C-alpha positions in Angstrom: 31.2 -5.6 24.6 31.6 -5.6 21.0 35.6 -6.4 19.6 37.4 -4.4 17.5 36.7 -6.8 14.7 33.0 -7.1 15.0 33.0 -2.9 15.2 34.5 -3.0 11.7 32.3 -4.9 10.4 29.8 -2.7 11.7 31.5 0.3 10.1 31.5 -1.7 6.8 27.9 -2.9 6.7 26.5 0.9 7.1 29.4 2.4 4.6 27.3 4.4 1.9 26.3 3.0 -1.3 27.4 4.1 -4.3 24.3 3.7 -5.9 23.6 4.4 -9.5 25.7 7.7 -10.0 24.6 9.3 -13.4 25.6 13.0 -12.6 26.4 15.1 -16.0 29.7 17.1 -15.4 30.9 20.3 -17.0 34.1 22.1 -17.6 32.7 25.2 -16.3 32.1 25.2 -12.2 29.1 25.9 -10.9 29.1 28.1 -8.0 26.9 26.8 -5.1 26.0 30.6 -4.0 24.5 31.3 -7.3 21.7 29.1 -5.5 21.3 31.2 -2.8 18.6 33.9 -2.0 17.4 36.2 0.7 13.8 34.8 2.3 12.2 36.6 4.8 11.3 34.3 7.7 7.7 34.8 7.6 7.5 33.2 4.5 8.4 29.6 6.1 5.1 28.2 6.6 4.8 26.6 10.0 1.9 24.8 9.6 0.0 23.1 6.4 -3.4 24.6 5.4 -6.4 23.3 6.5 -7.3 21.9 3.3 -4.3 20.4 1.2 -5.8 21.6 -2.1 -6.0 25.0 -1.6 -2.2 25.6 -1.6 -1.2 28.5 -4.2 0.2 26.9 -7.2 2.5 29.0 -9.4 2.4 27.3 -12.9 5.8 28.1 -14.8 5.5 27.4 -18.9 8.9 26.7 -20.0 8.2 27.3 -24.0 6.5 30.7 -23.5 8.1 31.9 -20.2 4.8 32.6 -19.0 3.8 32.4 -15.1 0.1 31.7 -13.7 -1.2 32.0 -10.4 -3.4 29.1 -9.6 -4.1 26.8 -6.8 -3.6 23.0 -6.5 -7.5 22.4 -7.1 -7.5 23.4 -10.0 -5.0 20.6 -11.4 -7.7 19.1 -13.6 -8.1 22.1 -15.4 -4.7 22.7 -16.4 -3.3 18.8 -16.9 -4.9 17.1 -20.2 -6.2 13.9 -20.7 -3.3 11.4 -21.2 -0.8 13.1 -19.1 0.5 10.9 -16.6 1.6 12.2 -13.0 4.1 10.2 -11.0 3.9 10.2 -7.4 6.2 8.7 -4.9 4.6 6.2 -2.6 7.3 6.3 0.1 6.0 6.6 3.7 7.3 8.7 6.4 8.4 6.8 9.8 8.3 7.9 13.3 12.5 8.4 13.2 12.5 11.3 15.6 13.8 10.2 18.4 14.0 12.0 22.2 15.6 10.7 25.3 18.0 10.8 28.5 21.4 9.6 28.9 21.4 6.6 31.3 24.7 7.4 33.3 24.1 11.3 33.3 20.0 12.1 33.0 20.9 14.2 30.4 18.4 14.9 27.5 19.4 13.6 24.2 17.4 13.7 20.7 18.1 11.9 17.5 17.4 10.9 14.1 16.9 7.0 12.9 18.7 6.8 9.6 18.3 3.2 8.9 18.6 -0.5 10.2 21.1 -3.3 8.7 20.4 -6.7 8.4 22.0 -7.9 11.3 19.3 -5.4 13.4 21.6 -2.6 14.4 20.6 1.2 14.0 22.4 4.0 12.4 21.0 7.2 13.6 22.2 10.9 14.5 22.4 12.1 18.2 22.6 15.3 20.1 23.2 15.9 23.5 25.4 18.3 26.0 28.7 16.9 26.6 30.8 14.0 24.5 28.8 10.5 24.0 30.8 7.6 24.8 31.0 4.3 23.0 29.5 1.8 25.2 27.0 4.1 27.0 22.9 3.8 26.9 20.2 5.9 25.9 16.9 5.5 27.5 14.3 5.9 24.8 11.1 7.5 25.5 7.6 8.1 23.9 5.8 11.5 23.2 4.0 11.1 26.7 7.7 10.6 28.2 7.2 7.2 29.5 10.5 4.8 29.0 10.7 2.8 25.6 13.6 1.0 25.4 17.4 1.3 25.8 19.7 2.1 22.9 23.5 1.3 23.3 26.0 3.3 21.2 28.1 1.0 19.8 30.8 2.7 17.5 30.7 6.3 15.5 31.0 6.6 11.5 32.2 9.2 9.7 30.0 12.0 9.1 28.9 11.9 12.4 26.4 8.8 12.7 26.4 6.3 15.2 25.7 2.4 15.3 23.7 1.0 18.3 21.8 -1.7 19.6 18.2 -1.4 20.3 17.2 -3.3 23.9 13.8 -4.5 22.0 14.3 -7.4 19.5 12.0 -6.2 17.4 12.2 -4.5 13.5 13.1 -0.9 14.2 9.7 0.3 12.2 7.9 -1.6 15.2 9.8 0.3 18.1 9.6 4.0 16.1 5.9 3.1 16.2 6.1 2.9 20.2 9.0 5.6 20.7 9.1 7.8 17.6 7.9 10.8 16.3 7.4 12.9 13.6 10.8 14.2 11.8 9.7 17.5 11.3 12.4 19.5 9.6 13.9 22.2 12.0 12.6 25.0 10.0 9.4 24.0 11.0 8.5 24.8 14.9 11.9 23.9 15.7 11.3 20.1 14.4 8.5 20.3 17.7 5.5 18.0 16.4 2.1 18.8 17.3 -0.9 15.5 17.3 -2.0 17.3 13.7 1.4 16.5 11.6 0.9 12.8 12.4 -1.3 13.0 9.5 -0.7 16.1 7.7 3.3 15.5 7.1 2.0 12.1 5.1 0.8 11.9 1.8 -2.6 10.3 1.3 -1.3 7.3 -0.8 1.9 6.7 1.0 2.3 3.1 1.4 6.0 2.1 1.5 7.5 2.7 4.9 11.3 4.3 4.9 11.7 8.1 4.3 12.8 10.3 7.1 11.4 13.0 5.8 8.3 13.5 3.5 8.0 13.9 -0.1 6.3 17.6 0.3 4.9 17.9 -3.5 2.6 15.0 -2.5 1.5 16.6 0.4 -1.0 19.1 -1.9 -3.2 15.9 -3.0 -6.6 14.7 -1.0 -8.5 12.1 -2.3 -11.1 14.1 -3.8 -8.3 15.6 -6.2 -7.1 12.3 -7.6 -10.5 11.4 -8.3 -11.1 14.3 -10.4 -7.8 13.6 -11.9 -8.7 10.3 -12.9 -12.1 11.4 -14.1 -10.5 13.7 -16.5 -8.5 10.8 -17.9 -5.3 11.8 -16.4 -2.9 8.9 -15.1 -1.4 8.3 -11.9 1.5 5.8 -12.0 3.4 5.3 -8.5 7.2 5.0 -7.8 9.4 4.7 -4.2 12.2 6.4 -2.9 13.0 6.4 0.3 14.1 10.3 1.6 17.4 10.3 3.4 18.9 13.0 5.3 21.3 14.0 2.4 18.3 15.2 0.3 17.8 18.2 2.2 21.3 19.3 3.7 22.5 22.3 2.1 25.4 22.4 -0.2 28.4 23.6 1.9 31.0 23.2 -0.9 31.7 26.4 -3.1 30.9 24.6 -6.5 28.4 21.8 -7.1 30.9 19.5 -8.2 33.0 19.1 -5.0 28.9 18.2 -3.0 29.0 14.6 -2.3 25.1 13.4 -3.0 24.3 10.7 -0.3 22.3 7.6 -1.9 18.5 6.6 -1.8 16.7 3.6 -2.2 13.9 3.4 -4.7 12.3 1.1 -7.0 10.3 0.9 -10.0 7.9 -1.7 -10.5 7.1 -3.5 -14.3 3.6 -2.5 -14.3 4.7 1.2 -13.6 7.5 1.1 -16.2 4.8 -0.2 -18.7 2.1 2.1 -17.6 4.4 5.4 -18.2 6.2 3.7 -21.4 2.7 3.6 -22.7 1.6 7.3 -21.7 4.7 8.5 -23.5 3.9 6.4 -26.7 0.7 7.8 -26.3 2.2 11.5 -26.6 1.1 12.1 -22.8 3.6 13.9 -20.9 5.4 12.5 -17.7 4.8 14.7 -14.7 7.0 14.2 -12.0 5.5 15.0 -8.6 8.4 16.1 -6.6 12.0 15.6 -7.1 12.0 12.7 -5.3 10.2 11.1 -8.4 12.5 13.2 -11.1 15.4 11.2 -9.6 14.0 7.6 -9.7 12.6 8.0 -13.0 15.7 9.4 -14.3 17.9 6.8 -12.5 15.5 3.9 -14.2 15.5 5.4 -17.9 17.6 3.7 -20.6 17.6 4.2 -24.2 14.8 2.0 -24.8 12.4 3.7 -22.3 11.9 3.4 -18.6 12.8 0.2 -16.6 11.9 -2.2 -14.1 14.4 -0.9 -11.0 15.4 -1.4 -7.6 18.5 0.5 -6.7 20.4 3.0 -4.6 20.9 6.0 -6.9 22.9 9.4 -5.7 21.9 10.9 -9.0 23.0 15.0 -8.3 21.1 16.2 -11.1 22.4 19.6 -12.2 23.7 21.6 -15.6 24.3 20.8 -17.7 21.9 17.6 -17.0 19.5 16.4 -20.2 16.3 15.3 -18.7 14.7 12.1 -20.7 12.0 10.5 -18.4 10.0 13.6 -17.6 8.5 16.6 -19.3 7.2 18.2 -16.6 7.5 18.8 -12.7 5.5 19.7 -9.8 7.3 20.7 -6.6 7.4 22.8 -3.5 9.5 26.1 -3.3 13.2 24.8 -1.8 15.5 26.0 0.6 18.5 28.4 -0.8 21.4 26.3 -1.8 20.1 23.0 -2.0 20.2 20.3 -4.3 16.6 20.5 -4.7 16.4 24.0 -6.0 19.2 23.1 -8.3 17.5 20.3 -9.6 14.5 22.4 -10.3 16.6 25.4 -12.1 18.3 23.1 -14.6 15.2 21.3 -15.3 12.7 24.9 -15.8 15.7 26.7 -16.9 17.5 29.2 -14.6 16.6 32.4 -15.6 12.9 31.5 -15.7 13.2 30.2 -12.3 15.0 32.5 -10.7 12.3 35.1 -11.9 9.6 32.7 -10.9 11.6 32.6 -7.3 11.7 36.4 -7.1 7.8 36.9 -8.0 6.8 34.2 -5.5 8.5 36.3 -2.6 7.2 39.3 -4.0 3.8 37.3 -4.1 4.1 36.0 -0.4 4.1 32.4 -1.9 4.8 30.3 1.5 7.9 28.3 1.3 9.6 24.8 2.2 7.7 21.3 3.4 4.5 22.7 4.3 4.3 25.7 1.4 2.9 26.3 -1.9 4.0 24.8 -5.2 5.0 25.5 -8.5 4.0 23.5 -11.5 6.8 23.5 -14.3 5.3 22.6 -18.0 
């Protein structure tokens, strides 16, 4: 058993990182209910399209207020030579866990969040009854075969647990054996099918660490990327490992009271130089996804984009002034989400409200496997 001192040390090691806090404040309270809207359930996409680039693309022009209806495959016609698309290359890990309680045999499901330097896991867990410190969970793979045991050591504030895996291996290796695609609950109740292994991942993902996909990037395939480069559009890569906090709804009455969780990311020296050069040459920096926005804005200084590797809890909300981007490609987001707040802050509140109303009327597909919006 772990002594009390050891448990305190464990809790401290998993304490939330303050990150680089850049949020802007205002004396006027921004009410969370202003970011709520009614969405017919049938518009929540349950499966991706057969061809990634066939998704609809709503193009929103901030200067004129005009709205066009195109497709993702048209991007090379919409963007111009010198524009720089910035994509998040974080790779989704098989973070969904299934198993049963060793003591009772009761079913257990969980979500891996992170591993500390001592090899301990932090995760969420759900089961009937009350979990006890010291009990173990038998993790099983997608075929129902036993994989390893997970011992529960302590419960942290916010409902997550710290535990120790019986296999003395890096967490990523264990997850490849027993984990599943961590689909959001609104997609088939979070239950994956074989096709999700490939489709809930961007084609350019390389850096393991996300527990949810940077979904705007799901619309790209190799042919589209090649076509964009042929037209003179530059492609740059940043990394932000998507955590559970990004997708949690705003439960407080106002935005100022919402606590944004931190996420770890990086911008390489090469990427910073590439994006700064594009800006100096008059090109637009267009972020693919809200995660790319948060990385770029976190790494921006008065002299331009800088190499950066840190945690950020940046919550972009009115009256935030964007410094790094001139465009944003993003999916259609959940009501009362920080992602929707970011998009409306960038695109203009009334214009994006109208765009969402049109999206519902025109039967656009929403959320992770849905259609996209390009704000220029």
